[in-house]
N, C-alpha and C positions, 0 to 999 in steps of 0.2 A: 503493500499498499504507498511505503515512503515514495516510492519512485513516480506513482501515478500522482500525488496528491504534490509533490515538487514539479511534475509537468504542467500541473493543471494551474499551479501558482505561478510559475514561470509564465505560462501562455495568457493570463490574466493580466500579470505586470506588463511585459510585453505591448499588449494590445493598449494599454492604459499609455504607456510611452508614446506609441505609435497616432497615437490621438492628439496629445500634445504637440508631436512635430508635425503633425498635420494643421494644426493650428498656427504654426509657424511657416506655412506653406512649404513644405517640405515638398518636392517630387520625389515620392518613392522608388518610382520606376527607374529613377538614375543611380547607375552602379556606383560604388564608395568604397571606400576599406571601411569596415566595421571591426571593431576591437570587442571579443568577447573575453572576459575577466574570470581565470578558476585561481582561486587560493588556494597555498599549501604550507603544511607546517613544515615540512621537511625536503631539504634541497632534491633529494633523492626522487621522491615522488613527481615533484615540479619536471625535472628531468627527464623522469620516464614518460610523463605526461605528454609534454613538448616532442619528445621524440615519437612517440605514437603518432600524434594529429601530423605532424611533419612528415611520417613515412607514411600514409594513407592518405596523404595529401588532402586534409578535410579542412587544410589553413596554413597559413605560414605563421609557427609558434617559436617564442622566443620567452626566456624566464628573467623576471627580475627581482632583486631582492627588496623586501616591504618588510616596515615594520612590525607586523604580526608573523613574520615569514618569508613566503615567497609568491609572488602572481605569476601564472603560467596565462600570456596574454596569445589570443589566437586571433590572427587577421585573415579577414576574408573578403575580398573584393567581389560584391554581389548589391544588387538592389534591394531593398526593405520593405517590399511588398507583405504584405502580412503571411501568408501562406509560406513562403520564401523565409521571412525571416525567424517566426515560430518554430518552422522545423529546424534550423539551423540552431536555434536557440535550445529546443529540444533536443538534439545531440550533443549540447555543451553540459546540460542537465545530467544526461546518461554517462557522459566522459566521466564527469563529475563526482557520480556515483560509483562509476566503475574503479577508480582511481585514487576513491578515498579523499576528494577535494572539496571547497564550497566555491559553488558557481555565483559569482557576483556581478553578472547580466552582463550588458554590450553600451557600445558607445559609438557614434558615428558623428561626422560633419553634416550640418544639415545643407541639403543641395535644392534651392528655392527653386520653385517655380517663376516663370518670367512673366 
């Protein structure tokens, strides 16, 4: 049940953020770099996750040291239409659970409509 609850919660949060971006006139169909953040307490887990992401071409992953441990930043160049964004975000939820990390959401630069 934990995975299902996490997926439902993340989908809701993603949709709420998309609503805010829509108010800022973001054109979701314009591809851009989207950064997904996974938090790890151990460098070994962060490195393993980043390697898995990169090896399987899910995105470009890097590891950064953070105050609370480490962050795996997964960058995917993509549009942020709801179906695409929620699918990739759901993958990050699953990766976080598989590698015992915490998924901390995503961010990107707004691409405004003309």
